[in-house]
C-alpha positions in Angstrom: -6.0 -19.8 16.5 -8.2 -16.8 16.6 -11.6 -15.8 15.2 -10.8 -13.0 12.7 -12.6 -10.8 10.2 -11.2 -9.3 7.0 -12.8 -6.3 5.3 -11.7 -5.5 1.8 -10.7 -8.2 -0.6 -8.8 -6.2 -3.2 -5.4 -6.7 -4.8 -3.7 -6.7 -1.4 -6.5 -7.7 0.9 -7.5 -10.9 -0.9 -4.2 -12.7 -0.6 -3.7 -11.4 3.0 -7.1 -12.9 4.0 -6.1 -16.1 2.2 -3.0 -16.4 4.3 -5.0 -15.9 7.5 -7.3 -18.8 6.5 -4.4 -21.0 5.5 -2.8 -20.4 8.9 -5.9 -21.9 10.6 -7.7 -18.8 11.8 -11.5 -18.9 11.8 -12.2 -16.3 9.1 -15.2 -14.1 8.4 -15.1 -11.9 5.3 -16.8 -8.9 3.7 -16.2 -6.9 0.5 -18.2 -4.0 -1.0 -18.3 -5.7 -4.4 -20.2 -9.0 -4.4 -18.4 -10.4 -7.5 -15.0 -10.1 -5.9 -16.3 -11.7 -2.6 -17.8 -14.6 -4.6 -14.5 -15.1 -6.4 -12.6 -15.1 -3.1 -14.9 -17.6 -1.4 -14.6 -19.9 -4.4 -10.9 -20.2 -3.7 -10.8 -20.0 0.1 -12.6 -21.1 3.2 -14.4 -18.4 5.0 -17.8 -17.2 6.3 -19.6 -14.7 4.1 -21.1 -11.7 6.1 -23.6 -9.1 5.1 -21.8 -6.0 6.6 -18.6 -4.9 8.3 -20.6 -5.0 11.6 -21.6 -8.6 11.1 -18.1 -9.6 10.1 -16.8 -8.0 13.3 -19.4 -9.5 15.6 -17.7 -12.3 17.5 -14.2 -11.6 16.1 -11.2 -11.0 18.3 -9.3 -9.2 15.5 -10.8 -7.3 12.5 -8.6 -6.4 9.6 -9.4 -3.7 7.0 -7.7 -3.0 3.7 -9.6 -0.5 1.6 -8.8 2.5 -0.6 -8.6 5.9 1.2 -9.8 7.9 4.2 -13.5 7.9 3.1 -13.5 4.2 2.5 -12.0 3.5 6.0 -14.7 5.6 7.6 -17.4 3.9 5.5 -16.5 0.4 6.8 -15.5 1.3 10.3 -18.0 4.0 11.5 -21.8 4.1 11.7 -24.4 1.5 12.7 -23.1 -1.1 10.2 -19.4 -0.4 10.8 -16.7 -2.5 12.4 -16.7 -0.5 15.7 -20.4 -1.3 16.1 -19.8 -5.0 15.9 -16.5 -5.5 17.7 -16.8 -6.5 21.3 -14.9 -4.6 24.1 -11.3 -5.7 24.1 -11.3 -6.5 20.4 -8.6 -5.2 18.1 -9.1 -3.4 14.8 -6.1 -3.4 12.5 -6.2 -1.1 9.5 -3.9 -2.0 6.6 -5.1 0.8 4.5 -2.7 3.6 3.6 -4.5 6.7 4.8 -3.9 9.9 6.8 -2.3 9.9 10.2 -5.0 12.3 11.3 -7.7 9.8 10.5 -5.8 7.0 12.3 -5.5 9.1 15.4 -9.2 10.1 15.4 -10.5 6.6 14.9 -8.1 5.2 17.5 -9.6 7.6 20.0 -13.1 6.7 18.9 -12.3 3.0 19.4 -10.7 3.6 22.8 -13.8 5.3 24.0 -15.7 2.1 23.2 -13.3 -0.1 25.0 -11.6 -1.2 21.8 -8.1 -1.1 20.4 -7.0 0.3 17.0 -3.7 -0.3 15.2 -2.9 1.7 12.0 -0.8 -0.8 10.1 0.0 0.1 6.5 2.1 -2.4 4.5 4.9 -2.4 2.0 5.8 -5.1 -0.4 3.2 -4.7 -3.1 1.0 -7.4 -4.6 3.8 -9.9 -4.8 4.5 -9.4 -1.1 0.9 -10.0 -0.2 0.7 -13.1 -2.4 3.9 -14.5 -1.0 3.2 -13.6 2.6 6.3 -11.4 2.9 4.9 -8.0 3.6 6.4 -5.4 5.9 3.9 -4.0 8.4 4.4 -0.5 9.9 2.3 -0.2 13.0 1.1 2.5 15.3 -1.0 2.1 18.5 -0.9 0.6 22.0 1.8 -2.0 22.7 -0.6 -4.4 24.5 -2.8 -4.5 21.4 0.2 -4.9 19.1 1.6 -7.8 21.0 -1.7 -9.6 20.7 -2.1 -8.9 17.0 1.5 -9.4 15.9 1.4 -13.3 15.7 -1.7 -13.1 13.6 -0.2 -10.5 11.2 2.8 -12.8 10.8 0.5 -15.0 8.7 1.2 -12.7 5.8 4.2 -10.6 6.8 7.9 -11.2 7.3 8.5 -8.1 9.3 6.0 -6.5 11.8 7.2 -3.5 13.8 5.5 -1.1 16.3 6.7 2.4 15.5 4.9 4.4 18.2 1.5 5.7 19.2 -1.6 5.9 16.9 -0.6 7.4 13.6 3.0 6.3 13.7 2.4 3.5 11.2 0.9 5.8 8.7 3.7 8.4 9.1 6.2 5.6 8.6 4.5 4.5 5.4 4.7 8.2 4.2 8.5 8.0 4.7 8.5 4.8 2.7 6.6 6.4 -0.2 8.6 9.6 -0.2 11.8 7.6 -0.5 10.4 5.3 -3.2 9.2 8.3 -5.3 12.6 9.9 -5.5 14.4 6.5 -6.0 12.2 5.6 -8.9 12.7 8.9 -10.6 16.4 8.6 -10.2 16.4 5.1 -11.6 14.2 6.1 -14.5 16.6 9.0 -15.4 19.6 6.8 -15.0 18.3 4.0 -17.3 17.0 6.6 -19.8 20.3 8.3 -19.9 22.1 4.9 -20.4 19.8 3.8 -23.2 20.2 7.2 -25.0 23.9 6.8 -24.7 23.8 3.4 -26.4 24.9 1.4 -23.3 24.0 -2.2 -22.7 21.6 -1.6 -19.8 21.7 -5.2 -18.5 25.5 -5.0 -18.2 25.3 -1.5 -16.6 22.8 -2.7 -14.0 24.9 -5.8 -13.3 27.8 -3.6 -12.4 25.7 -1.0 -10.5 24.0 -3.7 -8.4 27.3 -4.5 -6.9 27.8 -0.9 -5.7 26.1 1.9 -3.8 23.3 2.5 -6.4 21.8 -1.0 -5.8 18.1 -1.0 -4.7 15.1 -3.3 -4.7 13.7 -1.3 -7.5 16.8 -1.6 -9.6 16.9 -5.4 -8.9 13.3 -6.0 -9.7 12.2 -3.3 -12.2 15.2 -2.6 -14.5 14.3 -5.2 -17.1 10.6 -4.2 -17.4 11.5 -0.6 -17.5 14.0 -1.2 -20.3 11.3 -3.2 -22.1 8.6 -0.6 -21.5 6.4 -3.1 -19.7 4.3 -1.6 -16.9 1.0 -3.7 -16.8 1.6 -5.0 -13.3 2.6 -3.9 -9.8 1.7 -0.9 -7.8 -0.5 1.4 -9.9 0.4 5.0 -10.5 -3.1 6.2 -9.4 -2.5 4.5 -6.0 0.9 6.1 -5.7 -0.6 9.5 -6.4 -3.1 8.9 -3.6 -0.3 8.1 -1.2 1.8 11.1 -2.3 -1.2 13.3 -1.8 -1.4 12.1 1.8 2.4 12.7 2.2 2.2 16.2 0.8 -0.8 17.1 2.9 1.0 15.9 6.1 4.1 17.9 5.1 2.0 21.1 4.7 0.6 20.6 8.2 4.0 20.0 9.7 5.8 22.7 7.7 8.1 20.1 6.0 9.5 20.8 2.5 9.2 17.9 0.1 10.4 19.4 -3.2 11.4 16.1 -4.9 8.2 14.4 -3.8 6.0 17.2 -5.1 7.9 17.1 -8.4 7.6 13.4 -8.9 3.9 13.6 -8.0 3.4 15.9 -10.9 5.4 13.6 -13.2 3.0 10.8 -12.2 0.2 13.2 -13.2 1.7 13.3 -16.6 2.0 9.5 -16.8 -1.7 9.3 -16.0 -2.4 11.8 -18.8 -0.6 9.4 -21.1 -3.1 6.7 -20.1 -0.9 5.1 -17.4 -3.2 5.4 -14.3 -3.0 1.6 -13.8 0.7 1.2 -14.9 3.3 0.2 -12.3 5.1 3.1 -10.6 8.3 2.3 -12.5 6.6 3.8 -15.6 8.2 7.2 -14.9 10.7 6.2 -17.6 7.8 6.2 -20.2 7.3 9.9 -19.5 11.0 10.6 -20.1 10.9 8.7 -23.4 7.9 10.6 -24.5 9.5 13.9 -23.6 12.6 12.9 -25.6 10.5 12.0 -28.5 8.7 15.3 -28.4 12.0 17.1 -28.3 13.2 15.2 -31.3 10.1 16.2 -33.2 10.6 19.9 -32.2 14.2 19.7 -33.5 13.1 18.2 -36.8 10.4 20.8 -37.3 12.5 23.8 -36.4 
């Protein structure tokens, strides 16, 4: 068992840290918000620390799972950051979904200090974190990955090294690009079916046996049909991820027309009050648009 630190006890980080403790690792924790940290420590065994630097001091592995690029820099850099506390040879694993450029820059900064950095965003959502079934997409040096992989298996069912620093973040971008288009297609299909008067449950049962089947269809069609979105991966988080995808695409000269369109659809969902709704709420926008068109027809 290893001495590990976990920084960021949010929706994803809290259960991931819990799995590390349950696996027997000696766990040190830090979170920016005291109330969330107190709540986590009331449910799990771990050592409270006063800063990311203190959490990293004496740890072999340090895990971070925060919000965005500025949040990563805030907990990793500076005199109170992870890199200031981690001893040479230590491994920092970042599970935040952030830019590949930041991942590369901080990996170089860590290397100059005799440290290792792995960018390791995850897929599987809150349920995957709670059930310990996440997929981890990793970039960095193989030697560091091979040391960290058994520890990451505490909360993941699949852990893969995809390439050098930044490759994990780039792979997560591919994931989010694919999901954005898939969810819009699923929303349109279900909306079309309900407007046509079809039995959606029967339709999905048939489709799930064919080429249209997907995880989203299996797990989200009932809540989409019922208009229930108060759970899951929040729209505002997805917009952050898609912003990163679109910025990377501009730098590489890659066209992402569907991704850009769905990003704007999510902006409309947020304007409807759905910032914290699950990403499957794209169908709510279609229903609202259909309702607005019906009003226009009645008033014409």
